[in-house]
C-alpha positions as a printed Julia matrix, in Angstrom:
506×3 Matrix{Float64}:
  -92.08  -131.13  -106.76
  -89.22  -131.8   -109.09
  -85.89  -133.79  -108.94
  -83.92  -130.41  -109.21
  -85.47  -129.49  -105.83
  -84.18  -132.46  -104.24
  -80.86  -132.4   -106.03
  -80.25  -129.26  -103.84
  -81.66  -130.68  -100.72
  -80.64  -134.1   -100.6
  -78.12  -134.61  -103.58
  -76.88  -138.1   -102.55
  -80.33  -139.67  -101.83
  -80.93  -142.47  -104.41
  -83.57  -141.37  -106.79
  -83.46  -144.66  -108.61
  -82.2   -148.33  -107.57
  -82.4   -150.97  -110.3
  -82.98  -154.48  -108.89
  -79.69  -155.3   -110.69
  -77.84  -153.08  -108.45
  -77.3   -149.87  -110.64
  -78.45  -146.6   -108.98
  -78.89  -142.78  -109.43
  -78.73  -140.08  -106.91
  -80.79  -136.84  -107.11
  -77.68  -134.92  -108.04
  -76.82  -137.37  -110.86
  -80.52  -137.26  -112.21
  -80.71  -133.58  -112.26
  -77.34  -133.21  -113.97
  -77.99  -135.97  -116.63
  -81.78  -134.75  -117.25
  -80.2   -131.17  -117.99
  -77.7   -132.72  -120.33
  -80.66  -134.43  -122.17
  -82.49  -131.05  -122.43
  -79.44  -129.4   -124.06
  -78.99  -132.42  -126.38
  -82.71  -132.21  -127.53
  -82.44  -128.49  -128.06
  -79.29  -129.18  -130.15
  -81.14  -131.56  -132.16
  -83.64  -128.98  -133.09
  -86.54  -129.89  -130.73
  -88.43  -127.17  -129.04
  -91.43  -127.08  -126.78
  -94.27  -129.13  -128.07
  -92.05  -131.54  -130.06
  -91.88  -135.28  -129.52
  -88.97  -137.71  -128.63
  -89.47  -141.46  -129.17
  -88.08  -143.8   -126.53
  -87.75  -147.67  -127.38
  -86.15  -148.93  -124.38
  -86.2   -151.89  -121.73
  -86.44  -150.89  -118.16
  -83.04  -149.05  -117.56
  -81.68  -146.35  -115.39
  -81.43  -144.09  -118.48
  -85.16  -144.08  -118.83
  -85.71  -141.53  -115.98
  -83.1   -138.94  -117.21
  -84.69  -138.98  -120.69
  -88.17  -138.5   -119.24
  -87.26  -135.69  -116.84
  -84.86  -134.07  -119.7
  -87.83  -133.89  -122.06
  -90.21  -132.74  -119.3
  -88.08  -129.72  -118.29
  -87.86  -128.91  -122.09
  -91.41  -128.79  -122.8
  -91.04  -131.82  -124.95
  -93.3   -134.68  -125.12
  -91.79  -138.23  -124.47
  -93.29  -141.14  -126.29
  -92.39  -144.56  -124.59
  -92.93  -147.48  -126.86
  -93.36  -150.93  -125.83
  -90.63  -153.43  -126.83
  -93.17  -156.07  -127.13
  -94.88  -154.67  -130.21
  -94.38  -155.62  -133.71
  -92.09  -153.53  -136.06
  -94.92  -152.3   -137.89
  -96.59  -150.92  -134.77
  -93.45  -149.4   -133.48
  -92.87  -147.79  -136.76
  -96.48  -146.56  -136.89
  -95.98  -144.87  -133.38
  -92.82  -143.19  -134.22
  -94.4   -141.91  -137.56
  -97.83  -141.02  -136.1
  -96.28  -139.22  -133.12
  -94.14  -136.83  -135.23
  -90.97  -137.88  -133.18
  -87.96  -136.45  -135.06
  -85.64  -138.0   -132.55
  -85.58  -141.78  -131.53
  -83.59  -143.34  -128.57
  -83.17  -146.77  -128.08
  -80.71  -149.51  -126.84
  -78.4   -152.15  -128.34
  -80.86  -154.74  -126.87
  -83.35  -153.47  -129.66
  -80.71  -153.32  -132.49
  -82.61  -155.6   -134.88
  -85.67  -153.62  -134.68
  -83.69  -150.32  -134.54
  -82.04  -151.2   -137.87
  -85.25  -151.68  -139.64
  -86.7   -148.49  -138.17
  -83.95  -146.33  -139.58
  -85.57  -147.41  -143.13
  -89.13  -147.55  -141.95
  -89.24  -144.14  -140.35
  -86.84  -141.87  -142.22
  -88.58  -138.73  -140.74
  -86.95  -139.75  -137.28
  -83.58  -138.03  -138.42
  -81.94  -137.99  -134.89
  -81.25  -141.39  -133.75
  -79.21  -142.54  -130.64
  -78.47  -145.98  -129.26
  -77.02  -146.81  -125.84
  -74.91  -149.85  -124.77
  -73.42  -150.08  -128.33
  -74.41  -148.79  -131.76
  -75.44  -149.88  -135.27
  -75.27  -148.04  -138.56
  -77.5   -144.95  -138.52
  -77.18  -144.28  -134.92
  -75.1   -142.2   -132.66
  -73.59  -143.46  -129.3
  -75.79  -142.0   -126.59
  -73.32  -141.94  -123.82
  -70.68  -139.93  -125.45
  -73.17  -137.66  -127.27
  -74.78  -136.85  -123.93
  -71.55  -136.26  -122.17
  -70.69  -133.3   -124.41
  -73.43  -131.27  -123.11
  -73.78  -129.2   -119.91
  -75.23  -130.37  -116.75
  -76.72  -126.97  -116.01
  -80.37  -126.13  -116.79
  -81.32  -124.82  -120.2
  -82.57  -121.15  -120.28
  -86.06  -121.83  -121.6
  -87.44  -124.45  -119.29
  -91.01  -125.31  -119.72
  -93.3   -128.33  -118.78
  -93.49  -131.22  -121.16
  -94.97  -134.67  -120.4
  -95.8   -138.11  -121.69
  -97.84  -138.88  -124.79
  -98.21  -142.57  -124.48
  -99.85  -145.03  -126.8
 -102.58  -147.6   -125.79
 -101.44  -151.23  -125.7
 -103.04  -152.15  -128.85
 -105.1   -154.95  -127.27
 -108.03  -154.2   -129.66
 -106.26  -152.76  -132.7
 -103.74  -150.17  -133.74
 -102.15  -148.42  -130.73
 -103.76  -144.97  -130.0
 -101.56  -142.06  -129.0
 -102.97  -140.17  -125.96
 -102.38  -136.48  -125.85
 -103.25  -134.15  -122.9
 -101.71  -130.67  -122.67
 -100.0   -129.92  -119.28
 -102.08  -128.06  -116.83
  -99.3   -125.71  -115.76
  -96.16  -124.5   -117.7
  -94.03  -124.51  -114.48
  -91.69  -127.7   -114.49
  -92.25  -128.11  -110.7
  -96.01  -127.85  -110.95
  -97.77  -131.05  -109.56
  -99.59  -133.33  -112.13
 -102.9   -134.91  -111.54
 -101.3   -138.15  -110.72
  -99.08  -136.62  -108.19
 -102.01  -134.89  -106.34
 -103.94  -138.29  -106.34
 -100.84  -140.13  -104.93
 -100.54  -137.59  -102.14
 -104.24  -137.52  -101.28
 -104.98  -141.17  -101.42
 -101.88  -143.06  -100.97
  -99.58  -140.86   -98.79
  -96.82  -140.45  -101.24
  -93.93  -138.22   -99.71
  -90.24  -137.83   -99.64
  -90.03  -140.91   -97.41
  -91.65  -143.2   -100.13
  -89.85  -146.12  -101.35
  -91.87  -147.28  -104.5
  -91.17  -150.77  -106.02
  -92.18  -150.94  -109.72
  -92.16  -154.44  -111.2
  -93.68  -153.54  -114.59
  -92.44  -151.96  -117.82
  -91.86  -148.21  -117.68
  -93.22  -147.73  -121.07
  -96.62  -148.34  -119.65
  -98.65  -145.26  -118.11
  -99.13  -146.41  -114.54
  -95.53  -147.65  -113.67
  -94.02  -144.67  -115.4
  -96.32  -142.0   -113.82
  -96.1   -143.33  -110.39
  -92.37  -143.65  -110.49
  -91.91  -140.13  -111.64
  -94.31  -138.93  -108.95
  -92.14  -140.6   -106.31
  -89.07  -138.74  -107.79
  -90.95  -135.47  -107.92
  -91.73  -135.83  -104.24
  -88.13  -136.94  -103.37
  -88.7   -140.59  -102.65
  -86.7   -143.55  -104.03
  -87.83  -145.71  -106.89
  -86.82  -149.43  -107.11
  -87.2   -150.74  -110.57
  -87.33  -154.49  -111.52
  -85.98  -155.19  -115.06
  -88.59  -157.95  -115.23
  -91.09  -159.37  -112.81
  -90.21  -162.59  -110.79
  -92.45  -163.29  -107.81
  -89.81  -164.42  -105.4
  -87.39  -161.84  -106.43
  -90.14  -159.13  -105.88
  -90.64  -160.44  -102.32
  -86.89  -160.18  -101.83
  -86.83  -156.52  -102.89
  -89.78  -155.62  -100.57
  -87.69  -157.04   -97.66
  -84.2   -155.62   -98.83
  -85.29  -151.94   -99.53
  -88.1   -151.73   -96.83
  -90.62  -150.84   -99.65
  -93.44  -148.71   -98.52
  -95.4   -148.41  -101.72
  -95.94  -150.61  -104.8
  -98.15  -151.16  -107.74
  -99.11  -154.61  -109.17
 -101.46  -156.07  -111.56
 -103.82  -159.07  -110.89
 -101.75  -161.63  -112.78
  -98.85  -160.72  -110.34
 -100.97  -161.24  -107.41
 -101.82  -164.68  -108.86
  -98.17  -165.65  -109.49
  -97.27  -164.47  -105.99
 -100.08  -166.49  -104.34
  -98.91  -169.52  -106.31
  -95.55  -169.6   -104.81
  -95.02  -172.34  -102.09
  -96.2   -171.14   -98.84
  -92.63  -171.75   -97.39
  -91.36  -169.18   -99.96
  -94.03  -166.74   -99.38
  -93.69  -166.74   -95.57
  -89.82  -166.28   -95.44
  -89.88  -162.64   -96.55
  -90.68  -159.86   -94.44
  -93.35  -157.31   -96.08
  -94.25  -155.43   -93.0
  -92.72  -152.13   -94.24
  -95.53  -152.0    -96.8
  -97.95  -149.14   -96.24
  -99.73  -148.89   -99.58
 -100.3   -151.56  -102.4
 -102.01  -150.29  -105.69
 -103.43  -152.35  -108.28
 -105.36  -151.73  -111.62
 -104.86  -152.41  -115.35
 -107.22  -155.47  -115.4
 -110.22  -156.76  -113.16
 -108.94  -158.84  -110.1
 -110.74  -161.99  -109.45
 -112.38  -161.69  -105.92
 -110.83  -164.83  -104.42
 -107.41  -163.55  -105.59
 -107.9   -160.31  -103.95
 -109.45  -161.79  -100.82
 -106.32  -163.8   -100.17
 -103.92  -160.86  -100.91
 -105.78  -158.81   -98.28
 -105.54  -161.73   -95.93
 -101.75  -161.98   -96.49
 -100.88  -158.31   -96.62
 -103.66  -156.73   -94.55
 -106.11  -153.9    -95.56
 -103.53  -151.93   -97.34
 -104.55  -152.66  -100.99
 -106.08  -149.93  -103.03
 -107.71  -150.53  -106.39
 -108.36  -147.95  -109.14
 -110.05  -147.77  -112.62
 -108.55  -145.44  -115.21
 -106.71  -145.58  -118.2
 -103.74  -144.03  -120.25
 -106.15  -141.28  -121.15
 -107.06  -140.41  -117.48
 -110.26  -139.19  -118.37
 -111.6   -140.34  -115.24
 -110.57  -142.03  -112.01
 -112.34  -144.43  -109.5
 -110.95  -145.65  -106.27
 -111.63  -148.22  -103.43
 -109.79  -148.99  -100.36
 -109.57  -152.52   -98.95
 -112.18  -151.93   -96.21
 -114.65  -150.5    -98.73
 -114.05  -153.44  -101.09
 -114.6   -155.92   -98.41
 -118.19  -154.55   -98.16
 -118.6   -154.23  -101.89
 -116.48  -157.19  -103.2
 -115.71  -156.74  -106.99
 -115.95  -153.21  -107.19
 -113.39  -150.93  -108.75
 -114.66  -148.11  -106.49
 -116.4   -144.7   -106.75
 -115.39  -141.89  -109.04
 -113.01  -139.27  -107.69
 -112.19  -137.65  -111.18
 -115.28  -137.2   -113.51
 -118.68  -138.48  -112.89
 -119.88  -141.96  -114.06
 -122.48  -142.33  -116.61
 -123.54  -145.97  -117.71
 -125.21  -146.0   -121.25
 -126.82  -148.41  -123.7
 -125.77  -148.7   -127.19
 -127.92  -145.72  -128.24
 -126.28  -143.54  -125.67
 -129.4   -143.49  -123.17
 -128.66  -143.66  -119.47
 -129.2   -146.94  -117.69
 -130.42  -147.42  -114.17
 -128.23  -148.93  -111.22
 -127.31  -152.46  -111.64
 -127.67  -152.59  -115.49
 -124.53  -152.95  -117.47
 -123.63  -150.52  -120.28
 -120.94  -148.52  -121.65
 -118.92  -146.73  -119.01
 -118.49  -142.95  -119.61
 -117.04  -140.28  -117.39
 -118.78  -136.73  -117.49
 -116.81  -133.7   -116.29
 -113.61  -135.5   -116.62
 -110.21  -134.93  -118.13
 -110.22  -133.9   -121.79
 -108.01  -135.94  -124.18
 -107.57  -136.75  -127.83
 -106.09  -139.44  -129.97
 -103.25  -137.99  -131.81
 -103.74  -137.65  -135.62
 -106.94  -139.84  -135.1
 -110.1   -137.95  -135.33
 -112.14  -141.17  -135.98
 -111.36  -142.89  -132.82
 -111.25  -139.65  -130.87
 -114.95  -139.23  -132.05
 -115.76  -142.86  -131.05
 -114.59  -142.13  -127.42
 -117.19  -139.44  -127.19
 -121.04  -139.98  -126.25
 -123.24  -139.39  -129.32
 -125.07  -136.71  -127.63
 -122.72  -135.29  -124.92
 -119.43  -134.57  -126.49
 -117.82  -134.01  -122.99
 -118.62  -137.41  -121.92
 -115.77  -139.89  -122.77
 -115.3   -143.84  -122.77
 -112.39  -146.17  -122.74
 -114.57  -148.86  -124.42
 -115.44  -150.85  -121.12
 -118.68  -152.17  -119.94
 -119.89  -152.04  -116.33
 -122.69  -150.97  -114.03
 -122.91  -148.92  -110.81
 -124.85  -150.04  -107.75
 -127.23  -147.67  -105.74
 -124.28  -146.19  -103.72
 -122.31  -145.25  -106.83
 -119.85  -148.23  -106.83
 -118.7   -149.15  -110.33
 -118.28  -152.9   -111.29
 -116.61  -153.8   -114.5
 -118.16  -156.35  -116.65
 -115.68  -156.48  -119.72
 -114.45  -154.57  -122.61
 -116.92  -154.03  -125.4
 -114.5   -155.62  -127.85
 -114.49  -158.83  -125.76
 -118.05  -159.53  -125.67
 -119.11  -162.94  -127.27
 -122.2   -163.09  -129.4
 -123.63  -166.68  -129.29
 -126.93  -166.98  -130.97
 -127.84  -163.27  -130.53
 -126.96  -163.65  -126.7
 -124.17  -161.3   -125.32
 -121.83  -163.16  -123.05
 -119.25  -161.39  -121.0
 -116.2   -163.61  -120.63
 -114.53  -161.95  -117.66
 -116.41  -163.97  -115.08
 -115.24  -167.29  -116.6
 -111.71  -165.87  -116.68
 -111.74  -164.85  -113.1
 -112.99  -168.16  -111.94
 -110.62  -170.19  -113.95
 -107.56  -168.08  -112.69
 -108.57  -168.97  -109.16
 -108.29  -172.73  -109.85
 -105.42  -174.36  -108.11
 -104.22  -175.91  -111.42
 -104.25  -172.85  -113.57
 -101.56  -170.17  -113.87
 -103.46  -167.97  -116.45
 -106.57  -168.06  -118.56
 -108.37  -166.34  -121.41
 -111.97  -166.81  -122.5
 -112.95  -165.81  -126.17
 -115.44  -166.46  -128.76
 -114.62  -168.68  -131.65
 -116.55  -169.41  -134.89
 -119.68  -171.67  -134.61
 -121.76  -172.61  -137.56
 -125.1   -172.45  -135.77
 -124.63  -169.72  -133.15
 -122.14  -167.5   -134.76
 -119.7   -167.76  -131.72
 -119.17  -170.29  -129.01
 -117.25  -169.78  -125.84
 -113.72  -171.28  -125.65
 -111.04  -171.07  -122.72
 -107.33  -171.02  -123.7
 -105.52  -172.07  -120.34
 -102.03  -171.73  -119.18
 -101.74  -174.73  -116.52
  -99.63  -174.37  -113.57
  -97.81  -177.56  -114.8
  -97.8   -178.24  -118.47
  -97.55  -181.99  -117.82
 -101.08  -181.79  -116.41
 -102.7   -180.52  -119.7
 -105.08  -182.93  -121.38
 -108.61  -184.09  -121.45
 -108.86  -184.92  -117.59
 -107.99  -181.3   -116.67
 -110.15  -179.86  -119.34
 -113.17  -181.81  -118.1
 -112.46  -180.75  -114.64
 -112.2   -177.07  -115.57
 -115.42  -177.27  -117.47
 -117.24  -178.85  -114.45
 -115.71  -176.41  -112.24
 -117.16  -173.49  -114.38
 -120.67  -175.13  -114.53
 -120.76  -175.61  -110.97
 -120.16  -171.78  -110.35
 -121.56  -170.06  -113.32
 -124.57  -169.98  -115.67
 -124.12  -172.67  -118.35
 -124.12  -169.95  -121.1
 -121.05  -168.26  -119.67
 -119.05  -171.5   -119.56
 -116.57  -172.69  -122.11
 -117.62  -175.5   -124.3
 -113.96  -176.42  -124.98
 -110.66  -175.84  -123.5
 -107.11  -175.51  -125.26
 -103.96  -175.61  -123.4
 -100.85  -173.39  -124.11
  -97.51  -172.82  -122.49
  -97.97  -169.08  -122.29
 -100.72  -166.69  -123.23
 -100.07  -163.4   -125.17
 -100.24  -161.23  -122.12
  -98.21  -158.05  -121.9
  -96.04  -157.44  -118.85
  -98.46  -154.86  -117.81
 -100.99  -157.51  -117.22
 -103.14  -156.78  -120.49
 -104.26  -159.77  -122.42
 -103.87  -159.52  -126.23
 -107.11  -161.23  -127.06
 -107.03  -160.09  -130.66
 -104.05  -162.38  -131.17
 -105.8   -165.38  -129.72
 -108.96  -164.77  -131.62
 -106.9   -164.54  -134.78
 -105.55  -168.01  -134.33
 -109.29  -169.42  -134.48
 -110.92  -167.24  -137.14
């Protein structure tokens, strides 16, 4: 289960195809990842050290990750959408002494040279600026043969920063052998039938845990990864047809954008090669998922987990149709739902979601937030901060994140229900529901909506959407006002940066 195995068995098979046309065979991936391993060693990095990657989706992403993986080094993949201060914080907090970026990030990279002086080894691909070595010519100086002291490394990824400073998630590898399967690899084989015939289409940024880990799993098993530089709904359908894609992973906002393509566009592409479609990252509105299953068939799987991978739930389409809205039953860890004091709650009552007997993790150099992720009495129970409930059969339903709950006059309101309803409206492309200051009640419910056509924004559409909510939800859950924006601060991974919205109204 490693590209070096497939470099020997199927050397000319594509390990990677970029949507723009660039490709990388298994022979090339193996050789270039070996060069990366030698380069990192030459720069003084040994097993257990960190290398920071600040890159857009690029064919170079995979040689860097596999090069670090076979060196025992942990790669810290950083979102290019973060602020300079957050990027500098991640490089500093992770302890990375090597930073690799691209010319597309040269403005931020120039600042980082001063903000993070501890990252003494700095390389830039596709061009250079002062303080950075050229990646391509530097790499070419090293051998394409494997290093002598190969040992398993892995990712150390940072949370998206949706509720505060990004948190570095550190989990030690289970096995020192570089070809040993990861937990994600085992789950992909067991649940989703990943194998050497898999063609996996990744439409999301590779700095995010799920696209990166599922792509690397495909290559560990000898399949082919097709990577989009950025998501475009029609281009996505074209790639499904062109490469006879068998597996893919999306987020609910991508489902919504696909469904809002004109029917003539949606129907002109052949998607019959698809065997497994996976989605997660954010709750999916029930009407959106119903329409996707109607379009693509019962091949859609949902899971609930996080970068921390402390637990994992899963649900197939057939199960979901019997339990609409669920994110599945636990396959890794055991679900525990607790109130604010830590007491266990009965079925159907929402509370903080904990996983017992799950995978251990810690937030790097952050003992306070590591402690906050633990149950007050059972230190081995861990939470991602989400709220939900289980039914009598053990199916989990997400209610919202703890940080998103609106407190209006002492009543806790979960905005997810209104968001899911609004996103399903035919005149809405995206929506966020937040609490904004109210003199009498502390907070009131407001919706911030990205309309399908901006020219429709105005009082008439606002009144229509409020009436639509009141016809389908309890009045306390409905927005009292609606603002329209051209775009919401949603990351390409589908996560909504609500803290940025709330800051506008504070």
